[in-house]
C-alpha positions in Angstrom: -71.5 -51.2 34.5 -70.2 -47.7 35.3 -66.7 -47.2 36.6 -67.0 -43.5 37.3 -65.9 -42.5 40.8 -68.8 -42.3 43.2 -69.2 -39.1 45.2 -68.0 -39.1 48.8 -70.6 -40.1 51.3 -71.6 -37.6 54.0 -69.9 -39.8 56.6 -66.5 -39.9 54.9 -66.6 -36.1 54.2 -67.4 -35.5 57.9 -64.5 -37.7 59.1 -62.0 -35.9 56.8 -63.2 -32.6 58.1 -62.9 -33.8 61.7 -59.3 -35.0 61.0 -58.4 -31.5 59.7 -59.9 -29.9 62.7 -57.9 -32.2 64.9 -54.7 -31.2 63.1 -55.5 -27.6 63.4 -56.2 -27.9 67.2 -52.8 -29.6 67.7 -51.0 -27.0 65.6 -52.6 -24.2 67.6 -51.7 -25.8 70.9 -48.1 -26.4 69.8 -47.9 -22.8 68.5 -49.2 -21.4 71.7 -46.7 -23.4 73.8 -43.9 -22.4 71.6 -44.7 -18.7 72.0 -45.1 -18.9 75.8 -41.8 -20.8 76.2 -40.0 -18.4 73.9 -41.2 -15.5 76.0 -39.8 -17.1 79.2 -36.5 -18.0 77.3 -36.0 -14.5 76.1 -36.6 -13.1 79.7 -34.0 -15.5 81.1 -31.5 -14.5 78.5 -32.1 -10.8 79.2 -31.5 -11.4 82.9 -28.1 -13.0 82.2 -27.1 -10.3 79.8 -28.2 -7.5 82.1 -27.2 -8.7 85.5 -24.0 -10.6 84.5 -22.6 -9.6 81.2 -23.2 -5.8 81.2 -22.6 -5.3 84.9 -19.3 -7.3 84.8 -18.3 -5.2 81.9 -19.1 -2.0 83.7 -17.4 -3.0 86.9 -14.4 -4.6 85.3 -14.4 -7.5 87.8 -13.3 -9.9 85.1 -11.0 -9.3 82.1 -12.6 -9.1 78.6 -11.2 -12.4 77.4 -12.4 -14.2 80.6 -15.9 -12.7 80.1 -16.0 -13.9 76.5 -14.8 -17.3 77.5 -17.7 -17.6 80.0 -20.6 -16.0 78.1 -19.4 -16.5 74.5 -22.1 -15.4 72.1 -25.0 -15.3 74.5 -25.6 -11.6 73.9 -26.0 -12.1 70.2 -28.2 -15.1 70.8 -30.5 -12.9 72.9 -30.8 -10.4 70.0 -31.8 -13.0 67.3 -34.2 -14.7 69.7 -36.0 -11.3 70.3 -36.5 -11.1 66.5 -37.8 -14.6 66.4 -40.2 -13.9 69.2 -41.6 -10.9 67.4 -42.3 -13.2 64.3 -43.9 -15.9 66.5 -46.2 -13.5 68.3 -47.4 -12.3 64.8 -48.1 -15.9 63.8 -45.3 -15.9 61.1 -43.7 -19.2 62.2 -42.3 -20.0 58.7 -40.6 -16.7 58.1 -39.5 -16.4 61.7 -37.6 -19.7 61.7 -36.3 -19.2 58.2 -34.6 -16.0 59.3 -33.6 -17.6 62.6 -31.8 -20.5 60.9 -29.5 -18.1 59.1 -28.0 -17.2 62.5 -27.5 -20.7 63.8 -23.7 -20.3 63.7 -24.0 -18.3 66.9 -25.5 -21.3 68.6 -22.8 -23.6 67.1 -20.1 -21.2 68.6 -21.9 -21.3 71.9 -22.2 -25.1 71.9 -18.5 -25.6 71.0 -17.5 -23.3 73.9 -19.8 -24.5 76.6 -17.2 -26.9 78.3 -14.6 -24.2 78.2 -17.1 -21.8 79.7 -17.9 -24.1 82.6 -14.2 -24.7 83.3 -13.3 -21.0 83.3 -16.3 -20.2 85.5 -15.2 -22.8 88.0 -11.6 -21.5 88.0 -12.8 -17.9 88.5 -15.1 -18.8 91.4 -12.2 -20.4 93.2 -9.6 -17.8 92.2 -11.4 -14.5 92.5 -13.0 -13.5 95.8 -14.7 -10.4 94.2 -16.3 -12.5 91.4 -17.4 -15.1 93.9 -19.2 -12.5 96.0 -20.7 -10.8 92.9 -22.0 -14.1 91.5 -23.6 -15.1 94.8 -25.2 -11.6 95.1 -26.7 -11.7 91.6 -28.0 -15.3 91.9 -29.9 -14.2 95.1 -32.1 -11.8 93.1 -35.7 -12.9 93.0 -35.8 -12.6 89.2 -33.5 -15.7 89.0 -35.8 -17.9 91.1 -32.7 -19.4 92.9 -31.1 -20.5 89.6 -27.3 -20.7 89.5 -25.2 -19.2 86.8 -24.0 -22.7 85.8 -27.7 -23.6 85.1 -28.4 -20.4 83.2 -25.5 -21.1 80.8 -27.2 -24.3 79.7 -30.3 -22.5 78.5 -29.4 -22.1 74.8 -28.6 -25.9 74.6 -31.8 -26.8 76.2 -33.8 -24.5 73.9 -32.4 -26.1 70.8 -33.7 -29.5 72.0 -37.1 -27.8 72.6 -37.1 -26.3 69.2 -36.6 -29.7 67.6 -39.7 -31.1 69.2 -41.9 -28.0 68.7 -41.0 -27.7 65.0 -41.5 -31.4 64.4 -45.0 -31.3 65.9 -45.8 -28.1 64.1 -44.7 -29.5 60.7 -46.6 -32.8 61.2 -49.8 -30.8 61.8 -49.3 -28.4 58.8 -50.7 -29.3 55.4 -48.3 -29.7 52.5 -50.3 -27.0 50.6 -49.6 -24.5 53.4 -47.0 -21.9 52.4 -45.2 -22.4 55.7 -44.8 -26.2 55.3 -41.5 -26.0 53.3 -40.0 -23.3 55.6 -40.8 -25.4 58.7 -39.5 -28.6 57.1 -36.1 -26.9 56.3 -36.0 -25.5 59.9 -36.6 -29.0 61.3 -33.5 -30.2 59.4 -31.3 -27.3 60.4 -32.3 -27.4 64.1 -31.8 -31.2 64.2 -28.2 -30.8 62.9 -27.5 -28.3 65.7 -29.1 -30.7 68.3 -26.9 -33.5 67.0 -23.9 -31.3 67.4 -24.9 -30.9 71.1 -25.1 -34.6 71.6 -21.8 -35.2 69.8 -20.0 -32.6 71.9 -21.4 -34.0 75.1 -20.3 -37.6 74.1 -16.9 -36.3 73.2 -16.5 -34.5 76.5 -17.7 -37.5 78.5 -15.2 -39.7 76.6 -12.4 -37.2 77.3 -13.2 -37.4 81.0 -13.1 -41.2 80.9 -9.7 -41.2 79.2 -8.3 -38.8 81.7 -9.6 -41.0 84.6 -7.9 -44.1 83.2 -4.7 -42.1 82.6 -4.7 -41.1 86.2 -5.2 -44.7 87.3 -2.0 -45.8 85.6 1.3 -45.4 87.3 3.7 -43.1 85.4 3.2 -41.5 82.1 4.9 -44.0 79.8 1.5 -45.3 78.5 -0.3 -42.5 76.7 -4.1 -42.9 76.9 -5.2 -39.4 75.8 -4.9 -39.9 72.0 -7.0 -38.1 69.4 -9.7 -40.3 67.9 -9.6 -42.9 70.8 -12.8 -43.8 72.5 -13.3 -45.5 75.9 -15.5 -48.6 75.7 -15.3 -50.5 79.0 -13.1 -51.9 81.8 -13.1 -54.8 84.2 -11.3 -57.7 85.9 -10.6 -60.8 83.8 -8.3 -63.8 84.4 -5.5 -64.5 82.0 -4.8 -68.2 81.3 -1.1 -68.8 80.8 0.0 -71.2 78.0 1.8 -73.7 80.4 -1.3 -74.4 82.4 -0.3 -72.6 85.6 -2.8 -70.8 87.8 -4.9 -68.1 86.0 -4.2 -64.6 87.5 -6.8 -61.7 87.6 -5.8 -58.6 85.6 -7.5 -55.3 84.9 -8.4 -54.8 81.3 -9.3 -51.5 79.6 -11.0 -51.7 76.2 -10.7 -48.7 73.9 -11.7 -48.2 70.3 -8.2 -49.2 69.0 -6.4 -51.0 71.8 -6.8 -53.5 74.7 -4.7 -52.6 77.7 -3.7 -55.1 80.4 -2.6 -53.8 83.8 -1.9 -55.2 87.3 -2.6 -53.4 90.6 0.3 -51.8 92.3 1.4 -52.8 95.8 -1.1 -51.5 98.4 1.8 -50.7 100.6 3.2 -48.2 98.1 3.0 -44.7 99.7 1.8 -42.9 96.5 0.7 -45.5 94.0 -1.2 -47.9 96.3 -4.5 -47.3 94.4 -3.0 -47.3 90.9 -2.2 -49.9 88.2 0.9 -50.8 86.3 0.5 -51.2 82.5 1.8 -54.6 81.4 0.8 -55.0 77.8 -1.0 -53.0 75.1 -2.6 -55.1 72.4 -3.6 -53.4 69.1 -7.0 -54.4 67.8 -6.4 -53.7 64.2 -5.4 -57.3 63.3 -7.1 -59.1 66.1 -9.6 -62.0 65.9 -11.8 -63.0 68.8 -13.4 -66.4 69.4 -15.5 -67.8 72.3 -14.0 -71.0 73.5 -16.4 -71.6 76.3 -19.4 -69.6 77.5 -21.8 -70.4 74.7 -23.7 -72.8 77.0 -25.5 -72.1 80.3 -22.6 -73.2 82.4 -20.9 -70.8 84.8 -18.2 -68.5 83.2 -16.5 -68.8 79.9 -13.2 -68.4 78.0 -12.4 -66.0 75.2 -9.5 -66.4 72.8 -7.8 -63.3 71.3 -5.3 -63.8 68.5 -3.1 -60.9 67.6 -0.3 -60.5 65.0 2.4 -61.5 67.5 0.6 -62.8 70.5 -2.3 -64.9 71.7 -4.4 -64.1 74.8 -6.9 -66.3 76.7 -9.3 -64.5 79.0 -11.5 -66.2 81.5 -14.3 -65.1 83.8 -16.5 -67.0 86.3 -19.4 -64.7 85.5 -21.4 -65.9 82.5 -23.1 -62.5 81.9 -19.8 -60.6 82.2 -17.9 -62.8 79.8 -20.7 -62.6 77.2 -20.7 -58.8 77.5 -16.9 -58.7 77.0 -17.2 -61.0 73.9 -19.9 -58.7 72.4 -17.9 -55.6 73.1 -14.8 -57.0 71.6 -16.5 -58.2 68.5 -18.3 -54.9 68.0 -15.2 -52.8 68.6 -13.0 -54.9 66.3 -15.6 -55.0 63.6 -16.1 -51.2 63.6 -12.3 -50.7 63.5 -11.8 -53.0 60.5 -14.8 -51.5 58.7 -13.5 -48.0 59.2 -10.1 -49.0 57.8 -11.7 -50.7 54.8 -13.9 -47.6 54.0 -10.9 -45.3 54.2 -8.9 -47.6 51.8 -11.7 -47.8 49.3 -12.2 -44.0 49.4 -8.5 -43.6 48.6 -8.8 -46.0 45.7 -11.8 -44.1 44.4 -10.0 -40.7 44.7 -7.0 -42.0 42.7 -7.3 -40.7 39.1 -6.0 -42.8 36.2 -2.9 -41.6 34.4 -4.4 -42.3 30.9 -8.0 -42.9 29.8 -9.3 -46.0 28.1 -9.3 -44.3 24.8 -5.6 -43.2 25.2 -4.7 -46.8 26.3 -6.5 -48.2 23.2 -4.8 -45.8 20.8 -1.4 -46.3 22.4 -1.9 -50.1 22.1 -2.8 -49.8 18.4 0.1 -47.6 17.7 2.4 -50.0 19.5 1.1 -52.9 17.5 1.5 -50.9 14.3 5.1 -49.9 15.2 5.8 -53.6 16.2 4.5 -54.8 12.8 6.6 -52.3 10.9 9.7 -53.3 12.9 9.0 -57.0 12.2 8.6 -56.4 8.5 11.9 -54.4 8.4 13.7 -57.1 10.3 12.4 -59.7 7.9 13.7 -57.7 5.0 17.1 -57.3 6.6 17.3 -61.0 7.4 16.4 -61.9 3.8 18.9 -59.5 2.4 21.6 -60.8 4.8 20.7 -64.4 3.9 20.9 -63.7 0.2 24.3 -62.0 0.6 25.6 -65.0 2.6 24.3 -67.4 0.1 25.9 -65.6 -2.8 29.3 -65.3 -1.0 29.2 -69.0 -0.1 28.4 -70.1 -3.6 31.3 -68.0 -5.0 33.7 -69.4 -2.5 32.5 -72.9 -3.3 33.0 -72.4 -7.0 36.5 -71.0 -6.5 37.4 -73.9 -4.3 36.2 -76.4 -6.9 38.3 -74.8 -9.5 41.5 -75.1 -7.4 40.9 -78.8 -6.5 41.2 -81.7 -8.8 38.0 -83.6 -9.7 38.8 -86.6 -7.5 40.2 -84.6 -4.5 38.2 -84.2 -1.4 38.6 -81.7 1.4 41.3 -82.3 4.0 38.8 -82.5 6.8 36.6 -84.9 5.0 33.5 -82.7 5.0 31.2 -82.6 2.1 30.7 -79.6 -0.2 27.2 -79.2 0.9 28.4 -77.9 4.3 28.3 -74.4 3.0 24.6 -74.6 2.3 23.9 -76.2 5.7 25.5 -73.1 7.3 23.2 -70.9 5.5 20.2 -72.8 6.8 21.5 -72.4 10.4 
């Protein structure tokens, strides 16, 4: 029986060839769409640079610092994308994106500044009549296709997301033996990191807006909600069950990543704070445990027990879905907070370097044992010498006392002569 590999059948060879042709068609289609979209993108960037950045600089309508706050690095982005477009039109996708990724810091700068740019733009539109008229005039040009400057500033962020999908499709349909495969794979990773930066910044900005909204809902400024590292989770009405069995009262609760805030509505008759809340208690979630007392069945509503270091809180709701959502949110938030603290503690433990190594400890222990043995031996010698001297002096005193006494005379205290030897033993 022969175990030599049999040659590929004509059918299998044809199917492999068809698969390769399918990959090549997808790659060509993706490459064509990328080039066309890159051409439109560069045209739009050129319009922004020409009709806004350059003309505003020439007219002096806005100060230089204000212009930089609004447009940031968009002019430099336009230049590097023109270079990328030249590579793409020549079919050099790997080299083009390899060079493009070395300038991604320009995109990172633009991404980190986008919220500031929107805020400064909004302020200048309200504040400067000349800029407001200029902006409206430029946006009415047919080249902009009725696009607003606010939408045009979002173009670099949108393009990064498009690059991520284009490069992923292009890499999946490129063979590993192709010289561009490694270059495209590295570009996918680099572009994905920038895309993740966009998402993180957007989430951070949205969280900041939520924290500001809650801060404005609370009366006074005694309770500080805008704290670095704090994330807004959810809010809603829940009833607090008092320990003495009186009527449960509805309260507004705000759940954050590190605290649970309890508030009550202000009097609707108040002239300025009628629509606000008064903060009653702030519960830290660091040492909190949560248990579901009721609500695990299909009955209406439920009860949640929260145990803190110095307080205990019972929360009730008549809505079964709502109380379950609160329970899951509390468990998830507390679990993430405790795991984050544990990770930081373990990291500190790992970063702590030992004072002495194991070899040093072992050698020091051996030297200590040796020194201890020598001290014990010296101490034994001293004890023996002292004992022998005491014994000799005792014997001499005993003999002298015997000589002075008569043979039948006993000591006055009635003790025996052997008392001297017993003192030596002690």
